[in-house]
VOGU-3710 file (C-alpha; in Angstrom, 3 decimals, decimal comma):
1> massipeest> -33,033/-67,633/14,336  -31,008/-65,049/16,203  -28,623/-62,716/14,435  -25,068/-63,984/14,016  -23,603/-60,675/12,817  -20,129/-60,276/14,387  -19,544/-57,717/17,104  -17,310/-54,763/16,262  -14,066/-54,815/18,226  -12,832/-51,331/17,248
11> sfvgrrsele> -14,488/-47,999/16,496  -16,146/-47,432/13,135  -15,239/-44,332/11,132  -17,151/-42,599/8,322  -18,928/-44,415/5,466  -22,255/-42,632/5,988  -23,058/-42,260/2,294  -22,021/-45,853/1,506  -24,212/-47,210/4,313  -27,224/-45,171/3,166
21> ridqelaahr> -26,774/-46,456/-0,383  -26,399/-50,091/0,712  -29,481/-49,835/2,929  -31,510/-48,642/-0,054  -30,101/-51,389/-2,242  -30,932/-54,109/0,287  -34,515/-52,839/0,315  -34,750/-52,945/-3,476  -32,563/-55,931/-4,495  -32,231/-59,523/-3,267
31> lvtltgpggv> -28,509/-59,829/-4,026  -26,142/-56,968/-3,211  -22,379/-57,450/-3,662  -19,804/-55,114/-2,147  -16,615/-55,209/-4,201  -13,202/-53,623/-3,759  -9,578/-54,568/-3,118  -8,436/-56,327/0,030  -8,101/-54,047/3,048  -10,587/-51,435/1,834
41> gktriavraa> -13,104/-52,205/4,609  -15,800/-54,297/2,889  -16,332/-56,542/5,912  -16,650/-53,662/8,393  -19,177/-51,932/6,145  -21,122/-55,182/5,708  -21,318/-55,627/9,490  -22,779/-52,125/9,894  -25,132/-52,466/6,933  -26,384/-55,890/8,053
51> raaaprfpdg> -27,018/-54,701/11,598  -29,004/-51,716/10,305  -31,086/-53,863/7,933  -31,639/-56,852/10,263  -34,823/-55,503/11,955  -36,578/-55,681/8,567  -36,087/-59,467/8,475  -38,345/-61,382/10,914  -36,199/-64,519/10,734  -33,004/-62,662/11,571
61> agwadlwplq> -29,630/-62,268/9,913  -27,080/-65,015/9,322  -23,388/-64,249/8,843  -21,109/-66,745/7,055  -17,348/-66,181/7,221  -15,975/-67,692/4,011  -12,411/-66,378/4,374  -11,209/-69,483/6,282  -12,389/-71,920/3,581  -9,681/-73,439/1,412
71> gegrllatvc> -12,076/-74,715/-1,243  -15,779/-75,196/-1,890  -16,035/-78,408/0,147  -17,270/-76,675/3,312  -19,207/-73,858/1,684  -22,654/-75,380/2,230  -21,888/-76,468/5,781  -20,705/-72,949/6,645  -23,865/-71,368/5,242  -26,037/-73,931/7,069
81> davgladhta> -24,311/-73,010/10,338  -24,895/-69,316/9,619  -28,665/-69,746/9,245  -29,072/-72,100/12,207  -29,615/-75,341/10,282  -28,084/-78,458/11,883  -29,502/-80,953/9,411  -29,770/-84,537/10,698  -31,168/-86,073/7,522  -29,534/-87,964/4,667
91> rtpaaalcsw> -30,576/-85,284/2,150  -27,906/-83,386/0,275  -26,873/-80,236/2,167  -28,040/-78,064/-0,745  -31,523/-79,596/-0,700  -31,733/-79,307/3,084  -30,657/-75,645/3,001  -33,094/-74,653/0,269  -35,936/-76,460/2,039  -35,094/-74,800/5,359
101> ltdkrlllvl> -35,038/-71,296/3,852  -38,101/-71,663/1,605  -40,474/-69,832/3,955  -37,916/-67,621/5,722  -37,608/-63,833/5,548  -33,953/-63,590/6,318  -30,784/-61,626/5,552  -27,774/-63,797/4,696  -24,283/-62,294/4,561  -21,487/-64,144/2,743
111> dscehlvpgc> -18,205/-62,487/3,693  -15,088/-62,866/1,488  -16,332/-64,821/-1,522  -13,576/-63,981/-4,012  -11,852/-67,376/-3,802  -15,161/-69,261/-4,045  -16,955/-67,354/-6,788  -18,147/-70,368/-8,869  -19,450/-72,215/-5,798  -21,173/-69,122/-4,393
121> rdllgdllta> -22,697/-68,400/-7,789  -24,164/-71,915/-8,020  -25,387/-71,924/-4,423  -27,058/-68,512/-4,599  -28,601/-69,303/-7,972  -30,481/-72,186/-6,340  -31,103/-70,497/-3,015  -32,558/-67,241/-4,345  -34,948/-69,248/-6,529  -36,057/-71,588/-3,744
131> apgvtvlvts> -36,308/-68,951/-0,997  -38,086/-65,795/-2,242  -37,930/-64,152/1,203  -34,150/-64,323/1,511  -31,900/-61,346/0,717  -28,151/-61,840/0,358  -25,337/-59,378/1,036  -21,953/-60,458/-0,350  -18,445/-59,080/0,084  -15,942/-60,034/-2,608
141> rqplgldger> -13,032/-58,638/-4,571  -15,042/-59,414/-7,719  -18,747/-59,691/-8,589  -20,437/-63,091/-8,697  -21,941/-62,496/-12,153  -25,529/-63,520/-11,302  -28,627/-62,060/-12,925  -30,140/-59,415/-10,687  -26,914/-58,846/-8,745  -26,497/-55,248/-7,572
151> vteigplpct> -22,772/-54,439/-7,414  -21,487/-51,609/-5,217  -17,797/-50,778/-5,286  -16,276/-49,777/-1,962  -13,472/-47,244/-2,230  -10,925/-45,944/0,287  -11,739/-43,372/2,956  -11,633/-39,761/1,767  -8,470/-37,783/2,519  -10,165/-34,417/1,912
161> gdndaltllt> -13,274/-32,724/3,254  -14,311/-34,597/6,410  -11,027/-36,531/6,013  -12,244/-39,824/7,438  -8,826/-41,277/6,660  -7,225/-38,876/9,134  -9,953/-39,625/11,697  -9,214/-43,355/11,452  -5,455/-42,862/11,653  -5,880/-40,523/14,647
171> dragtaapgl> -8,095/-43,031/16,445  -5,736/-45,979/15,920  -2,685/-43,896/16,792  -4,358/-42,828/20,044  -4,960/-46,492/20,888  -1,340/-47,450/20,151  0,172/-44,385/21,848  -2,253/-42,943/24,429  -1,971/-39,197/24,562  -0,847/-38,819/20,945
181> vltdpahaat> -3,254/-36,519/19,054  -2,529/-36,316/15,344  -4,813/-33,321/14,866  -2,489/-31,163/16,980  -0,777/-28,518/14,806  2,620/-30,142/15,395  1,492/-33,389/13,726  -1,494/-32,509/11,534  0,316/-31,827/8,254  2,538/-34,899/8,580
191> adgicrrleg> -0,420/-37,145/9,486  -2,383/-35,791/6,538  0,552/-36,649/4,296  0,581/-40,228/5,622  -3,132/-40,575/4,811  -2,594/-39,318/1,269  0,449/-41,539/0,780  -1,651/-44,533/1,902  -4,561/-43,395/-0,322  -7,080/-43,717/2,513
201> iplalelaga> -6,976/-47,538/2,525  -8,274/-48,559/5,971  -6,022/-51,587/6,532  -2,948/-49,556/5,555  -3,999/-46,815/7,973  -4,549/-49,383/10,747  -1,052/-50,775/10,257  0,464/-47,286/10,216  -1,432/-46,252/13,334  -0,200/-49,328/15,216
211> qmatssveri> 3,423/-48,372/14,434  3,019/-45,144/16,412  3,420/-47,129/19,619  7,160/-47,241/18,925  7,861/-44,529/16,295  7,155/-40,835/15,914  4,699/-39,553/13,323  7,533/-37,880/11,445  9,675/-41,017/11,425  6,774/-43,105/10,055
221> aerlatrfdt> 6,147/-40,557/7,305  9,841/-40,585/6,415  10,006/-44,392/6,243  6,899/-44,554/4,084  8,219/-41,931/1,699  11,549/-43,751/1,393  9,855/-47,086/0,720  7,452/-45,701/-1,881  10,195/-43,710/-3,598  12,311/-46,872/-3,835
231> ldtgeglplp> 9,453/-48,716/-5,497  8,796/-45,841/-7,860  12,414/-45,803/-9,094  13,313/-49,456/-9,291  10,760/-51,964/-8,081  7,588/-51,132/-9,960  4,915/-53,751/-9,225  2,468/-54,901/-11,944  -0,503/-54,165/-9,696  -3,301/-51,554/-9,721
241> prhrtlrcti> -2,296/-48,493/-7,642  -4,405/-49,313/-4,564  -3,287/-52,946/-4,528  0,267/-51,705/-4,848  -0,167/-49,242/-1,980  -1,569/-51,913/0,315  1,102/-54,440/-0,654  3,768/-51,815/-0,008  2,300/-50,960/3,414  2,072/-54,606/4,442
251> gwshelctpl> 5,682/-55,080/3,340  6,697/-52,015/5,333  4,911/-53,366/8,442  6,669/-56,680/7,840  10,056/-54,946/7,787  9,296/-53,191/11,077  8,589/-56,508/12,799  11,391/-58,205/14,649  12,934/-61,209/12,851  11,095/-63,621/15,155
261> erllwarlsv> 7,797/-61,791/14,613  8,299/-62,096/10,853  8,999/-65,813/11,189  5,903/-66,315/13,337  3,797/-64,287/10,874  4,818/-66,686/8,118  4,200/-69,795/10,193  0,820/-68,627/11,500  -0,410/-68,456/7,903  -0,902/-72,246/8,095
271> frgtfdtesa> -3,983/-71,668/10,303  -7,198/-71,179/8,337  -9,408/-70,102/11,240  -8,903/-68,434/14,587  -6,343/-70,020/16,897  -5,306/-69,937/20,540  -1,894/-69,466/22,122  -1,498/-73,177/22,803  -2,045/-74,134/19,156  0,258/-71,344/17,946
281> gavctggplt> 2,999/-72,606/20,245  2,530/-76,244/19,276  2,586/-75,609/15,517  5,009/-72,691/15,216  7,722/-73,499/17,770  11,012/-74,601/16,240  14,445/-73,295/15,309  14,940/-69,808/16,747  11,287/-69,646/17,851  11,055/-71,162/21,325
291> eaevhtaltg> 7,661/-71,535/22,960  8,357/-68,448/25,084  9,396/-66,503/21,963  6,131/-67,518/20,261  4,158/-65,962/23,120  6,249/-62,771/22,941  5,925/-62,549/19,156  2,143/-63,090/19,336  1,887/-60,071/21,606  4,078/-58,055/19,226
301> laaksvlsre> 2,054/-58,985/16,140  -1,195/-58,117/17,923  0,246/-54,732/18,929  1,167/-54,079/15,280  -2,395/-54,992/14,113  -1,113/-57,996/12,161  -3,267/-60,126/14,477  -6,581/-59,210/16,065  -7,929/-60,714/19,265  -11,318/-62,440/19,377
311> ggrfrmldtl> -11,891/-63,353/23,003  -9,064/-65,697/23,961  -8,194/-66,442/20,344  -6,331/-64,676/17,531  -7,302/-63,978/13,942  -5,177/-62,893/10,992  -6,901/-60,997/8,201  -6,833/-62,927/4,950  -4,864/-60,189/3,174  -2,141/-60,472/5,814
321> reygrmwlge> -2,311/-64,268/5,769  -1,658/-64,252/2,023  1,499/-62,220/2,636  2,617/-64,588/5,390  1,942/-67,591/3,159  4,143/-66,068/0,473  7,008/-65,766/2,965  6,402/-69,284/4,256  6,930/-70,509/0,701  10,085/-68,411/0,391
331> lgeapaladr> 11,402/-70,003/3,581  10,678/-73,481/2,190  8,705/-74,383/5,323  5,200/-74,806/3,863  5,179/-78,656/3,654  6,701/-79,075/7,116  4,248/-76,599/8,671  1,272/-78,362/7,051  2,495/-81,659/8,535  3,027/-80,064/11,940
341> haahfvghgr> -0,394/-78,407/11,826  -2,087/-81,715/10,991  -0,146/-83,581/13,697  -1,167/-80,982/16,275  -4,845/-81,429/15,486  -4,555/-85,222/15,558  -3,272/-84,697/19,097  -6,138/-82,273/19,691  -8,579/-85,048/18,806  -6,805/-87,569/21,056
351> raeqawlgpg> -6,911/-85,204/24,027  -10,598/-84,524/23,430  -11,362/-88,253/23,532  -9,268/-88,815/26,639  -11,063/-85,999/28,457  -14,537/-87,167/27,410  -15,295/-88,991/30,682  -14,341/-86,158/33,021  -14,913/-82,525/33,944  -13,247/-81,299/30,752
361> qvgwyrriad> -15,956/-82,759/28,522  -18,003/-79,584/27,980  -14,843/-77,532/27,491  -13,683/-79,927/24,786  -16,988/-79,660/22,944  -16,324/-75,915/22,766  -12,673/-76,349/21,768  -13,641/-78,751/18,993  -16,199/-76,192/17,796  -13,655/-73,334/17,936
371> ahvdlctald> -11,094/-75,337/15,944  -13,595/-76,633/13,389  -12,044/-74,987/10,327  -8,517/-76,110/11,197  -9,671/-79,647/12,009  -11,148/-79,805/8,502  -7,899/-78,363/7,082  -5,885/-81,016/8,917  -8,179/-83,761/7,627  -7,880/-82,521/4,047
381> hllvtapera> -4,093/-82,682/4,370  -4,052/-86,118/6,027  -6,395/-87,650/3,462  -3,604/-87,094/0,930  -0,517/-87,658/3,063  -1,506/-90,094/5,860  -4,939/-91,751/5,442  -4,680/-93,820/8,650  -4,139/-90,616/10,649  -7,148/-89,147/8,816
391> qelsaavgff> -9,173/-92,139/10,032  -7,949/-91,561/13,579  -8,747/-87,843/13,578  -12,120/-88,166/11,826  -13,150/-90,856/14,327  -11,969/-88,732/17,264  -13,938/-85,637/16,269  -16,739/-87,448/14,410  -18,641/-88,229/17,620  -18,363/-84,615/18,787
401> wsccghlhea> -19,520/-83,390/15,364  -22,406/-85,860/15,244  -23,604/-84,714/18,664  -23,459/-81,033/17,690  -25,047/-81,004/14,258  -22,109/-81,415/11,852  -23,458/-84,741/10,642  -22,868/-84,150/6,938  -19,227/-83,241/7,516  -18,724/-86,142/9,908
411> rdylsralaa> -20,154/-88,582/7,380  -18,222/-87,067/4,481  -14,809/-87,063/6,164  -15,269/-90,508/7,702  -16,368/-91,993/4,376  -13,426/-90,428/2,555  -10,954/-91,555/5,207  -12,233/-95,140/5,079  -12,056/-95,143/1,275  -8,488/-93,803/1,329
421> ddrpsrartr> -7,029/-96,769/3,243  -8,719/-100,169/3,568  -6,004/-101,859/5,648  -7,245/-103,233/9,003  -6,242/-101,043/11,941  -7,613/-99,712/15,198  -8,130/-96,326/13,540  -10,193/-97,916/10,753  -12,368/-99,833/13,223  -13,082/-96,660/15,182
431> alwalgvavl> -13,853/-94,756/11,971  -16,418/-97,446/11,042  -18,033/-96,943/14,447  -18,108/-93,143/14,205  -19,571/-93,338/10,683  -22,247/-95,695/11,977  -23,242/-93,191/14,676  -23,468/-90,405/12,089  -25,665/-92,346/9,650  -27,861/-93,572/12,522
441> lqgdlpqada> -28,521/-89,985/13,628  -29,432/-89,197/10,014  -32,106/-91,883/10,260  -30,390/-94,456/8,001  -30,980/-97,499/10,216  -30,053/-100,243/7,676  -26,686/-98,600/6,945  -26,034/-98,049/10,649  -26,811/-101,703/11,360  -24,420/-102,852/8,615
451> lglrcaraaq> -21,639/-100,585/9,891  -22,177/-101,814/13,440  -21,743/-105,431/12,351  -18,603/-104,557/10,335  -17,198/-102,729/13,328  -17,965/-105,687/15,638  -16,254/-108,178/13,321  -13,162/-105,976/12,999  -13,015/-105,443/16,786  -13,301/-109,166/17,533
461> tsgdaeavle> -10,668/-110,040/14,936  -8,184/-107,556/16,397  -9,056/-108,281/20,014  -9,767/-104,590/20,679  -11,941/-104,632/23,827  -12,900/-100,961/23,635  -13,922/-101,307/19,984  -16,119/-104,298/20,937  -17,934/-102,036/23,408  -18,271/-99,210/20,864
471> agyliglthl> -19,704/-101,649/18,315  -22,120/-102,919/20,972  -23,246/-99,344/21,648  -23,892/-98,707/17,949  -25,731/-101,988/17,368  -27,766/-101,607/20,560  -28,720/-98,023/19,761  -29,774/-99,057/16,261  -32,065/-101,709/17,773  -33,543/-99,097/20,111
481> magrpvsaha> -34,274/-96,628/17,308  -35,907/-99,448/15,322  -38,184/-100,324/18,240  -36,368/-103,492/19,328  -35,500/-102,894/23,023  -35,243/-106,619/23,840  -32,535/-107,031/21,179  -30,769/-103,892/22,427  -30,752/-105,279/25,962  -29,340/-108,613/24,778
491> vtdqvlgppp> -26,528/-106,899/22,854  -25,427/-104,750/25,792  -25,612/-107,676/28,215  -23,377/-109,661/25,893  -20,675/-107,004/25,468  -20,710/-105,782/29,071  -20,487/-109,230/30,583  -21,589/-110,291/34,074  -21,618/-107,879/37,032  -19,948/-106,346/38,900
501> dapfdspgrl> -19,106/-103,879/36,190  -17,370/-100,492/36,285  -19,350/-98,151/33,961  -16,691/-95,444/33,969  -13,791/-97,639/32,898  -14,064/-96,333/29,319  -16,327/-94,237/27,075  -17,556/-97,354/25,240  -18,525/-99,112/28,473  -20,361/-96,021/29,726
511> rchlvrifal> -22,318/-95,681/26,495  -23,310/-99,354/26,609  -24,646/-98,895/30,146  -26,746/-96,025/28,858  -28,187/-98,141/26,030  -29,053/-100,869/28,538  -31,005/-98,353/30,641  -32,911/-97,238/27,529  -33,651/-100,879/26,753  -34,908/-101,615/30,295
521> tgigrlaear> -37,313/-98,688/29,993  -38,458/-99,857/26,560  -39,312/-103,356/27,791  -41,147/-102,035/30,854  -38,665/-102,906/33,620  -39,076/-99,429/35,059  -37,914/-99,959/38,649  -34,738/-101,613/37,412  -34,207/-98,852/34,859  -34,708/-96,127/37,506
531> taatalrrgc> -32,183/-97,701/39,868  -29,583/-98,080/37,126  -30,171/-94,543/35,761  -29,957/-92,981/39,226  -26,660/-94,730/39,954  -25,207/-93,815/36,566  -26,282/-90,203/36,938  -24,642/-90,004/40,349  -21,371/-91,214/38,852  -21,607/-88,636/36,061
541> vergeywtrs> -22,166/-85,814/38,549  -19,163/-86,928/40,610  -16,945/-86,862/37,501  -18,340/-83,719/35,878  -19,554/-85,687/32,827  -22,504/-84,127/30,977  -23,358/-86,065/27,818  -24,326/-89,339/29,533  -25,766/-87,438/32,482  -28,160/-85,619/30,163
551> ytdyqlslis> -29,449/-88,910/28,780  -29,862/-90,407/32,256  -32,032/-87,370/33,054  -33,937/-88,092/29,835  -34,584/-91,658/30,979  -35,472/-90,626/34,534  -37,921/-88,091/33,120  -39,525/-90,712/30,896  -39,661/-93,290/33,692  -41,219/-90,735/36,049
561> lfqgrpeesa> -43,932/-90,049/33,491  -44,688/-93,749/33,161  -44,832/-94,050/36,957  -47,211/-91,096/37,380  -44,699/-88,540/38,724  -45,080/-85,626/36,270  -43,475/-82,929/38,479  -40,399/-85,080/38,981  -40,411/-85,780/35,242  -40,383/-82,059/34,456
571> gharamlaak> -37,390/-81,509/36,768  -35,342/-84,187/35,031  -36,344/-82,845/31,594  -35,123/-79,360/32,528  -31,858/-80,824/33,823  -31,408/-82,629/30,502  -32,054/-79,418/28,575  -29,503/-77,465/30,613  -26,823/-80,088/29,912  -27,627/-80,289/26,215
581> qgigdkfgia> -27,542/-76,513/25,910  -24,020/-76,569/27,380  -22,691/-78,789/24,582  -24,831/-77,371/21,760  -26,753/-80,589/20,999  -29,836/-79,373/19,108  -31,163/-82,889/18,538  -30,958/-83,599/22,275  -32,603/-80,263/23,116  -35,501/-81,076/20,789
591> lgldllaaal> -35,976/-84,444/22,514  -35,860/-82,767/25,923  -38,437/-80,141/24,968  -40,882/-82,826/23,865  -40,388/-84,658/27,140  -40,838/-81,497/29,228  -44,014/-80,667/27,319  -45,355/-84,135/28,036  -44,596/-83,717/31,749  -46,361/-80,342/31,821
601> aaqgagaaaa> -49,386/-81,784/30,039  -49,511/-84,619/32,550  -49,740/-81,963/35,302  -52,719/-80,369/33,548  -50,744/-77,290/32,402  -52,161/-77,323/28,878  -51,031/-73,860/27,778  -47,499/-74,338/29,103  -47,305/-77,723/27,383  -48,467/-76,179/24,101
611> rvygsgqalw> -45,794/-73,500/24,339  -43,026/-76,009/25,003  -44,279/-78,370/22,296  -44,260/-75,402/19,891  -40,697/-74,465/20,871  -39,688/-78,073/20,285  -41,275/-78,015/16,861  -39,204/-74,933/15,941  -36,054/-76,802/16,937  -37,044/-80,015/15,140
621> rtvghpqrgt> -37,227/-77,974/11,958  -33,618/-76,853/12,425  -32,442/-80,482/12,450  -34,513/-81,333/9,389  -36,527/-84,139/10,977  -40,100/-84,535/12,040  -40,243/-85,299/15,741  -38,069/-88,325/16,455  -36,914/-90,472/19,323  -37,347/-94,005/20,540
631> pelravreec> -40,835/-95,484/20,040  -41,848/-95,138/23,700  -41,280/-91,344/23,516  -43,478/-91,084/20,443  -46,324/-92,813/22,266  -45,952/-90,572/25,327  -45,777/-87,468/23,147  -49,054/-88,280/21,381  -50,919/-89,139/24,597  -49,772/-86,035/26,450
641> eqraraaigd> -50,497/-83,743/23,511  -54,100/-84,956/23,601  -54,201/-84,164/27,330  -52,964/-80,640/26,700  -55,574/-80,087/23,996  -58,291/-81,368/26,289  -57,137/-79,054/29,095  -57,401/-75,784/27,137  -59,342/-76,673/23,981  -58,179/-77,295/20,442
651> raytevfrqa> -58,392/-73,669/19,300  -56,361/-72,282/22,210  -53,823/-75,090/21,966  -53,344/-74,531/18,238  -52,818/-70,786/18,653  -50,326/-71,080/21,551  -48,451/-73,847/19,712  -48,280/-71,736/16,532  -46,921/-68,677/18,303  -44,246/-70,709/20,087
661> seerpgtslp> -43,242/-72,594/16,939  -42,594/-69,276/15,181  -40,275/-68,012/17,930  -36,534/-68,284/17,619  -35,413/-71,306/19,674  -32,511/-69,367/21,139  -34,881/-66,876/22,759  -37,448/-69,327/24,127  -35,113/-71,914/25,678  -33,762/-69,703/28,527
671> rilagep> -37,349/-68,913/29,600  -38,281/-72,577/29,504  -35,257/-73,574/31,588  -36,133/-70,881/34,128  -39,691/-72,211/34,366  -41,161/-68,868/33,299  -44,802/-68,865/32,136
//
């Protein structure tokens, strides 16, 4: 797997001795925990330490951000994402993770564990036992308390000697106010006093440096002194000194914000993950905050280092979010903001579904991925306050999640939403369908079949034509996966009705057309299947639709193989892979690699086929399945593998396959798509 260590967005200052010590500890211990108060720089140090240590780990480094998690419910899923596991089986996530990591030599970083200590302790207790080649680096405000844990406390930056605190303040001040140099004699003593007053705490220094865009160094020092003196004489806080210093600095930064910036700061604390301007406006607009004022206040908060930018999205550090959440409670707006946040993401899901047939499809896959944490937060809220809306949202995003590897979360949320409200409704029917798709992709055919029948009965009872089509898709696909293409064809014929038919009238109708093409191929009506697939693909290209298009390429590739056109088959397989890469569908990429390998073998390119088969095997492991697909693909795969072996010999085939299967899928796929040898 490739490294998922975050990129650094600002310069890094000091910490040489800490980094040397952590590097030695990671070489000698399997669990190293960096502790210290919020704002002291644990995450930045972990990023540097992980990047330095990563070359020692052949299977890469996985980074798991735990700060957005509200509870332990998504802990395992987050760690699975970090190590590249998109499990498609019905195993428990813990079992799947331990099995996946058993033979890996990998560095795993868990960032911000303090609110999940019991869950992290249990997870790492199992993981470190099951995976002897895995080393874990943790950041937390407190140790985990595991045997063998090496705890390193991270302190503030020094304000003497090299004076890294002054270096950091100077750097951030120069960014906020270009041309300002705090080491000039006119400012040096005052800047040094600010560093000492703030005790070298990096987050406090960042906030102070940002204020120099609008205030002089002397004025900032004066304000800080006044605020600290006030606390010393009348507002003593029952906190350790460094916690107190940071809390005081955050409060001071809060006071220097405009009233509307302070209000937005509080309201933005409802977001658990990163967020974009559109979501901030939709959730936080109201009262004195107009949509235009939200945009202005976002810019102001980013300039004051309350928010950081990550591409086109914003992030608020957890320490600052905690402060905003406190003020949101003081304002009495917390319940209303949670409702508004959930309603926004229900709308997010609706818009994603509505755009599924058109050119926005790939973009919505990415937006659903970007908003993953907040979609889960919205679902957690709706499961308690509005179960029918939870059914609607889980059904809307469940298909996206199932296609992109979040099968366990899709199944969990859909099951919980269905259990929370058993009253018949359109939302419930769609949730039954989405759950059926998830369990089918996990290989649970009997459960998928039962859910498909329940969905069909509910759709017929309510007269919901689109739900009838969705149920037909699920039932037909279940027949296909079970090796019953004749039954699949009969189901789709029944729900689609007589021609002429408009495939792009709705997502359900389009999916049923796709199942019928699969069925035609499975029963040997290849010319008919080719004609239908070609027409459907043309319609997808015209509309900018990728998901169905990728599976028409899959069918055209398979049909071409059956008809003795291996070069044409390889072209369609590469087109499928490019589309699947665009939406992050690992299961689909694995299928496409097997098909491309078969096409290469059919051309007599034994070594190339072995390499692609090996790359496919590496990807199949990340989804937790042995090679899967409809029965006709399995037969083709076996026949073409024998051809490849015959072309170059068993020994050569085995060695090329082994080397490719040990490569990271993310590095091999671009070469395969480019047709490189």
